[in-house]
C-alpha positions as CSV (number, residue, x, y, z in Angstrom):
1,X,-45.8,128.6,96.8
2,X,-46.5,125.4,98.7
3,X,-49.0,122.8,97.5
4,X,-51.0,121.3,100.3
5,X,-52.4,117.8,100.0
6,X,-56.2,117.2,100.0
7,X,-57.6,115.9,103.3
8,X,-59.3,112.8,102.0
9,X,-59.8,109.8,104.2
10,X,-58.4,106.8,102.4
11,X,-60.3,103.5,102.5
12,X,-58.0,100.7,103.6
13,X,-58.2,97.3,105.3
14,X,-55.4,98.0,107.6
15,X,-57.8,98.5,110.5
16,X,-59.3,95.0,109.9
17,X,-58.0,92.2,112.0
18,X,-56.8,89.2,110.0
19,X,-58.2,86.7,112.5
20,X,-61.5,88.2,113.5
21,X,-62.4,90.3,110.4
22,X,-63.8,93.0,112.6
23,X,-62.7,96.6,112.6
24,X,-60.8,98.0,115.5
25,X,-63.1,99.8,117.9
26,X,-61.2,103.1,117.8
27,X,-61.8,103.4,114.0
28,X,-65.5,102.9,114.1
29,X,-67.5,106.0,113.2
30,X,-71.0,106.3,112.0
31,X,-71.5,107.0,108.3
32,X,-73.3,110.3,109.2
33,X,-70.2,111.5,111.0
34,X,-68.0,110.8,108.0
35,X,-70.5,112.6,105.8
36,X,-70.6,115.5,108.1
37,X,-66.8,115.8,108.3
38,X,-66.6,115.7,104.5
39,X,-69.2,118.4,104.0
40,X,-67.5,120.6,106.6
41,X,-64.2,120.2,104.6
42,X,-65.9,121.2,101.4
43,X,-67.4,124.2,103.2
44,X,-64.0,125.2,104.6
45,X,-62.5,125.0,101.1
46,X,-65.4,127.2,99.7
47,X,-64.8,129.7,102.5
48,X,-61.0,129.7,101.9
49,X,-61.7,130.4,98.2
50,X,-63.9,133.3,99.0
51,X,-61.4,134.8,101.4
52,X,-58.6,134.4,98.8
53,X,-60.7,136.1,96.2
54,X,-61.5,139.0,98.5
55,X,-57.9,139.4,99.5
56,X,-56.9,139.5,95.8
57,X,-59.5,142.2,95.1
58,X,-58.3,144.2,98.2
59,X,-54.7,143.9,96.9
60,X,-53.5,141.9,99.9
61,X,-52.4,139.0,97.6
62,X,-49.8,139.6,94.9
63,X,-49.6,136.0,93.6
64,X,-52.8,135.2,91.6
65,X,-51.8,131.5,91.5
66,X,-52.6,131.1,95.2
67,X,-56.1,132.4,94.5
68,X,-56.6,130.1,91.5
69,X,-55.4,127.1,93.4
70,X,-57.8,127.8,96.3
71,X,-60.7,128.4,93.8
72,X,-59.9,125.1,91.9
73,X,-59.7,123.1,95.1
74,X,-63.1,124.4,96.1
75,X,-64.5,123.8,92.7
76,X,-63.2,120.2,92.5
77,X,-64.4,119.4,96.0
78,X,-67.9,120.8,95.2
79,X,-68.1,118.8,92.0
80,X,-67.1,115.6,93.8
81,X,-69.7,116.2,96.5
82,X,-72.4,116.7,93.8
83,X,-71.4,113.5,92.0
84,X,-71.5,111.5,95.3
85,X,-74.9,113.0,96.0
86,X,-76.1,112.0,92.6
87,X,-74.9,108.4,93.0
88,X,-76.6,108.2,96.4
89,X,-79.8,109.5,95.0
90,X,-79.5,107.0,92.1
91,X,-78.9,104.1,94.5
92,X,-81.9,105.2,96.6
93,X,-84.2,105.3,93.6
94,X,-82.9,101.9,92.4
95,X,-83.8,100.4,95.9
96,X,-87.2,102.0,95.8
97,X,-87.9,100.4,92.4
98,X,-87.2,96.9,93.8
99,X,-90.2,94.7,94.3
100,X,-90.5,92.9,97.5
């Protein structure tokens, strides 16, 4: 069985120019696009987990560890997504409580 790495976008300053402090134009993406891509990856992991479970039930998969790995990947991705959502909601509520 081959373990595949998670497809997470690392945050780094390698795209920042040392002299200007501005990001390279080819790396600029709107936040909504990053969010959309991340949600699509979580959705794909959920779908892969469902397919693996159905294949196990149908007898197409002999190694249950593949199904468990796919299920755990989907579970961890969903939990991370929910925690990020909770932090965003908390930050929004904190901003709304600020007095101007």
